[in-house]
C-alpha positions as CSV (number, residue, x, y, z in Angstrom):
1,X,-45.9,144.4,3.8
2,X,-45.4,145.5,0.3
3,X,-43.7,143.2,-2.2
4,X,-41.6,146.2,-3.1
5,X,-40.2,146.5,0.4
6,X,-36.6,145.3,0.7
7,X,-36.6,142.0,2.5
8,X,-33.9,139.9,4.0
9,X,-34.5,136.4,5.4
10,X,-32.9,134.6,8.2
11,X,-32.7,131.0,7.2
12,X,-32.6,130.1,10.9
13,X,-32.1,131.7,14.2
14,X,-29.1,130.2,15.9
15,X,-27.6,130.8,19.4
16,X,-26.6,134.2,18.1
17,X,-29.0,137.3,19.1
18,X,-30.6,138.4,15.7
19,X,-31.8,141.6,17.2
20,X,-28.5,143.7,16.4
21,X,-28.7,142.5,12.7
22,X,-32.3,143.2,12.3
23,X,-32.0,146.6,13.9
24,X,-29.1,147.3,11.4
25,X,-31.2,146.2,8.5
26,X,-34.0,148.3,9.6
27,X,-31.7,151.3,9.9
28,X,-31.0,150.9,6.0
29,X,-34.7,150.6,5.4
30,X,-34.7,146.8,5.1
31,X,-37.3,144.5,6.7
32,X,-36.3,141.1,7.9
33,X,-38.1,137.9,8.8
34,X,-37.4,134.2,9.7
35,X,-37.6,132.2,6.5
36,X,-40.8,129.9,6.3
37,X,-40.2,126.8,4.5
38,X,-42.7,124.1,4.2
39,X,-41.9,120.2,4.3
40,X,-41.3,120.0,0.7
41,X,-38.7,122.9,0.8
42,X,-40.8,125.5,-0.7
43,X,-40.3,129.0,0.7
44,X,-43.4,131.0,1.6
45,X,-44.8,132.8,-1.5
46,X,-45.0,136.2,0.5
47,X,-41.0,136.0,1.0
48,X,-40.0,135.1,-2.5
49,X,-39.2,138.9,-3.2
50,X,-36.3,138.5,-0.8
51,X,-33.0,140.3,-1.7
52,X,-30.8,138.7,0.9
53,X,-30.3,135.7,3.4
54,X,-28.5,135.6,6.6
55,X,-27.5,132.0,6.9
56,X,-27.0,130.1,10.2
57,X,-26.9,126.3,10.1
58,X,-29.6,125.6,7.4
59,X,-28.7,124.4,3.9
60,X,-29.1,126.8,1.1
61,X,-29.4,124.7,-1.9
62,X,-29.7,125.5,-5.5
63,X,-33.3,124.5,-5.3
64,X,-33.9,127.0,-2.7
65,X,-31.9,129.9,-4.3
66,X,-33.9,129.4,-7.6
67,X,-37.1,130.3,-5.7
68,X,-35.8,133.7,-4.9
69,X,-35.5,135.6,-8.3
70,X,-34.6,138.9,-6.6
71,X,-31.8,137.4,-4.4
72,X,-28.6,139.3,-4.6
73,X,-26.5,138.3,-1.4
74,X,-26.1,135.3,1.0
75,X,-24.3,136.2,4.1
76,X,-23.0,133.3,6.4
77,X,-22.9,133.7,10.1
78,X,-19.9,131.6,10.2
79,X,-16.5,131.2,8.6
80,X,-17.6,128.1,6.7
81,X,-19.9,128.3,3.8
82,X,-20.3,124.6,3.1
83,X,-24.0,124.9,3.8
84,X,-24.4,127.1,0.8
85,X,-24.3,126.1,-2.8
86,X,-21.7,128.9,-3.5
87,X,-21.0,127.7,-7.2
88,X,-24.7,127.9,-8.1
89,X,-25.3,131.2,-6.3
90,X,-22.4,133.1,-8.1
91,X,-23.7,131.7,-11.4
92,X,-27.0,133.2,-10.6
93,X,-25.3,136.6,-10.0
94,X,-25.5,136.3,-6.1
95,X,-22.7,137.4,-3.9
96,X,-21.7,135.1,-0.9
97,X,-20.1,136.3,2.2
98,X,-18.7,134.7,5.5
99,X,-17.5,136.1,8.8
100,X,-13.8,135.4,8.0
101,X,-12.5,138.2,10.1
102,X,-14.6,138.0,13.2
103,X,-12.7,135.4,15.4
104,X,-9.2,135.1,13.8
105,X,-7.6,135.9,16.9
106,X,-9.8,133.7,19.0
107,X,-9.6,130.4,16.9
108,X,-5.7,131.0,16.3
109,X,-5.5,131.2,20.3
110,X,-7.6,128.2,20.9
111,X,-5.5,126.1,18.6
112,X,-2.5,127.0,20.6
113,X,-4.2,126.3,23.8
114,X,-5.3,122.7,22.4
115,X,-1.7,122.2,21.3
116,X,-0.2,123.1,24.7
117,X,-2.9,121.1,26.5
118,X,-1.9,118.1,24.4
119,X,1.9,118.7,24.6
120,X,2.2,119.5,28.1
121,X,0.1,116.2,29.0
122,X,-2.5,118.4,30.9
123,X,-5.4,115.7,30.9
124,X,-3.1,113.1,32.5
125,X,-1.6,115.7,35.0
126,X,-5.1,116.8,36.0
127,X,-6.3,113.2,36.4
128,X,-3.4,112.4,38.5
129,X,-4.3,115.4,41.0
130,X,-7.9,114.4,41.0
131,X,-6.9,110.9,41.9
132,X,-5.0,112.1,45.0
133,X,-1.5,111.7,43.4
134,X,1.4,114.2,42.7
135,X,4.7,114.5,40.8
136,X,5.8,110.8,41.3
137,X,2.6,109.5,40.3
138,X,2.6,110.8,36.7
139,X,2.8,108.2,34.2
140,X,3.7,110.4,31.2
141,X,6.8,113.0,30.6
142,X,6.0,115.8,28.3
143,X,8.2,116.6,25.3
144,X,10.2,119.9,25.0
145,X,8.3,121.9,22.5
146,X,11.3,123.5,20.9
147,X,12.6,120.2,19.9
148,X,9.3,119.8,17.8
149,X,7.8,120.6,14.3
150,X,4.5,122.1,14.0
151,X,2.7,121.4,10.7
152,X,-0.4,123.3,9.4
153,X,-2.5,122.1,6.6
154,X,-4.2,125.5,5.5
155,X,-2.7,128.9,5.6
156,X,-5.4,131.4,5.4
157,X,-5.9,134.1,8.1
158,X,-6.2,131.6,11.0
159,X,-3.7,129.3,10.2
160,X,-1.2,132.1,9.6
161,X,-2.0,133.7,12.7
162,X,-1.7,130.4,14.6
163,X,1.7,130.0,13.1
164,X,2.7,133.6,14.0
165,X,1.7,133.1,17.9
166,X,3.1,129.5,18.0
167,X,6.4,129.9,16.1
168,X,8.4,131.1,19.3
169,X,7.6,128.0,20.9
170,X,8.5,125.5,18.2
171,X,11.8,124.2,16.6
172,X,10.3,124.5,13.1
173,X,7.0,125.5,11.6
174,X,6.0,124.1,8.1
175,X,2.7,124.6,6.2
176,X,0.9,123.4,3.2
177,X,-1.9,125.5,1.5
178,X,-3.7,124.2,-1.6
179,X,-4.2,127.8,-2.9
180,X,-0.9,129.7,-1.8
181,X,2.1,128.9,-0.1
182,X,3.3,130.7,2.8
183,X,5.3,133.7,2.0
184,X,5.4,135.5,5.5
185,X,8.7,134.2,6.9
186,X,7.0,132.4,9.6
187,X,6.3,129.1,8.3
188,X,8.3,127.1,5.8
189,X,6.4,126.0,2.6
190,X,6.0,122.2,2.5
191,X,4.0,119.7,0.7
192,X,1.0,117.9,2.0
193,X,2.8,114.7,2.4
194,X,6.0,116.4,4.1
195,X,3.6,118.1,6.8
196,X,1.7,114.8,7.5
197,X,5.0,112.8,7.7
198,X,7.4,115.1,9.3
199,X,5.4,117.1,11.9
200,X,4.9,116.2,15.7
201,X,1.9,118.4,15.5
202,X,-0.5,118.5,12.6
203,X,-3.2,121.3,12.7
204,X,-5.9,121.5,10.3
205,X,-7.1,125.1,9.0
206,X,-9.2,124.2,6.0
207,X,-12.9,124.7,4.7
208,X,-14.9,121.7,4.2
209,X,-15.1,120.8,0.5
210,X,-15.5,117.7,-1.5
211,X,-11.5,117.5,-1.7
212,X,-11.1,118.0,2.0
213,X,-13.7,115.8,3.4
214,X,-11.9,112.9,5.3
215,X,-8.5,114.5,4.3
216,X,-7.1,112.8,7.3
217,X,-7.9,109.3,7.3
218,X,-6.3,105.9,8.3
219,X,-3.6,105.9,5.7
220,X,-2.7,109.6,6.7
221,X,-2.5,108.8,10.2
222,X,-0.4,105.6,9.6
223,X,2.1,107.9,7.8
224,X,2.2,110.6,10.6
225,X,5.2,110.4,13.1
226,X,4.7,108.0,16.0
227,X,3.1,110.0,19.1
228,X,2.1,112.9,16.8
229,X,-0.8,115.3,18.0
230,X,-3.7,116.2,15.7
231,X,-5.3,119.5,16.1
232,X,-8.7,120.4,14.4
233,X,-10.5,123.7,14.7
234,X,-12.0,123.9,11.2
235,X,-14.6,121.3,10.5
236,X,-15.1,117.8,12.0
237,X,-15.6,116.2,8.7
238,X,-12.0,116.7,7.8
239,X,-11.0,113.7,9.9
240,X,-12.1,110.2,9.9
241,X,-12.9,109.8,13.5
242,X,-13.1,106.1,13.6
243,X,-9.5,105.9,12.2
244,X,-8.5,108.5,14.9
245,X,-9.9,106.7,17.7
246,X,-8.1,103.5,16.6
247,X,-4.9,105.6,16.4
248,X,-5.4,106.8,20.1
249,X,-6.3,103.3,21.3
250,X,-3.0,102.1,19.7
251,X,-1.0,105.0,20.9
252,X,-0.1,105.8,17.4
253,X,-1.4,109.2,18.0
254,X,-0.4,110.8,21.3
255,X,-3.3,113.0,21.7
256,X,-5.9,115.0,19.6
257,X,-7.3,118.4,20.4
258,X,-10.6,118.9,18.6
259,X,-13.1,121.8,18.8
260,X,-15.2,120.2,16.1
261,X,-16.5,116.8,15.4
262,X,-18.3,115.1,12.6
263,X,-21.9,115.2,13.7
264,X,-22.5,117.9,16.4
265,X,-23.6,117.7,19.1
266,X,-21.9,114.4,19.6
267,X,-23.9,111.5,21.4
268,X,-23.4,111.5,25.1
269,X,-21.5,108.1,24.9
270,X,-19.2,109.5,22.0
271,X,-15.8,107.8,22.4
272,X,-13.9,111.0,22.2
273,X,-15.9,112.8,25.0
274,X,-14.0,110.8,27.6
275,X,-11.1,109.3,26.0
276,X,-8.0,109.8,28.3
277,X,-5.9,111.4,25.3
278,X,-8.3,113.5,23.6
279,X,-9.1,117.1,24.6
280,X,-12.5,118.1,23.0
281,X,-14.2,121.4,23.4
282,X,-17.8,122.3,22.3
283,X,-17.3,124.1,19.0
284,X,-16.3,127.3,21.0
285,X,-13.0,128.2,19.4
286,X,-14.8,131.3,17.8
287,X,-16.2,132.4,21.2
288,X,-15.5,135.8,22.8
289,X,-17.4,139.0,23.7
290,X,-16.0,140.9,20.9
291,X,-16.2,138.1,18.3
292,X,-20.0,137.6,19.2
293,X,-20.5,141.0,18.2
294,X,-19.1,140.5,14.8
295,X,-20.9,137.4,14.3
296,X,-24.2,139.0,15.1
297,X,-23.9,142.3,12.9
298,X,-21.2,141.4,10.2
299,X,-23.6,139.5,8.0
300,X,-26.3,142.4,8.2
301,X,-23.4,145.0,7.5
302,X,-22.3,143.0,4.4
303,X,-25.9,143.0,3.0
304,X,-26.4,146.9,3.7
305,X,-23.1,147.4,2.0
306,X,-24.3,145.5,-1.0
307,X,-27.7,147.1,-0.9
308,X,-26.1,150.7,-0.8
309,X,-23.2,150.1,-3.2
310,X,-23.8,147.0,-5.3
311,X,-21.1,144.9,-3.7
312,X,-19.7,144.0,-0.3
313,X,-15.9,144.8,0.2
314,X,-15.0,142.2,2.8
315,X,-15.2,138.4,3.5
316,X,-16.3,137.5,0.0
317,X,-16.2,134.1,-0.6
318,X,-18.5,134.0,-3.8
319,X,-17.9,136.7,-6.5
320,X,-20.5,136.7,-9.4
321,X,-18.9,137.5,-12.6
322,X,-22.3,139.6,-13.3
323,X,-24.0,140.5,-10.1
324,X,-27.9,140.9,-9.6
325,X,-28.1,144.5,-8.7
326,X,-30.1,145.6,-5.6
327,X,-33.6,146.6,-6.4
């Protein structure tokens, strides 16, 4: 292969099928390969003319970025971009995109599902039936949802969609967002403290950053309402899981609904796997047939758009002041 042939690297092959993305790139005259990195973090010399990277789970550090002088775009196959040094990339003139539009409907619906499962005491009801019991054997009584307050921390696309579909069920919906207050008339703007202290359900819809890591720790859980429910479909590292488990054991928290954990997959004996008041799904909130097609092709489509026009037009999370032009 000529070093002048446009090359895009896949940092790793995840559970997504790379074939649709590779075909899309090929249709635009761009070759693609799996990135080859040695034990010291050095990219193979033959790949250092790459113009783009499709990122799965691998860390794309400043040191790695600096090995690719022609790099102009990094496209994540996820909504989160915490595996990429976005600040360094944009300083280098490199665009960074995610797949923020791919599964908004799915993740919002999953958050609502976890919320209803928790509030309707689904785990306890199912276990009662499995144990041979029936109505009179139930040890719990669900609360009426219309009497409860739903609080959201983070009000981007997913948070706002969750609020929209959940609002008809709840008596009140409040939301805090560190970047923009809700203006859609669905959720009332509120401070972070108000959301934590006044919500019966606290749902997290934030990226993982230095500021959001362990956002919900022991102090925050202590200040939550008794018997509150905590929902997380964002990043596991937003929650101090040890503090969360202690709160479940002491019945400070009524339940949790998590699609993500800090460290995935969790160990087989992880306490939240079988905790009677925890509902844990396997990082699958994004999953649907239509969403998979977007996850598989959108990163490549943003790269081809940049290659053709000089900039992607959607899902930009890193916008350089002076961009590296396509070669």
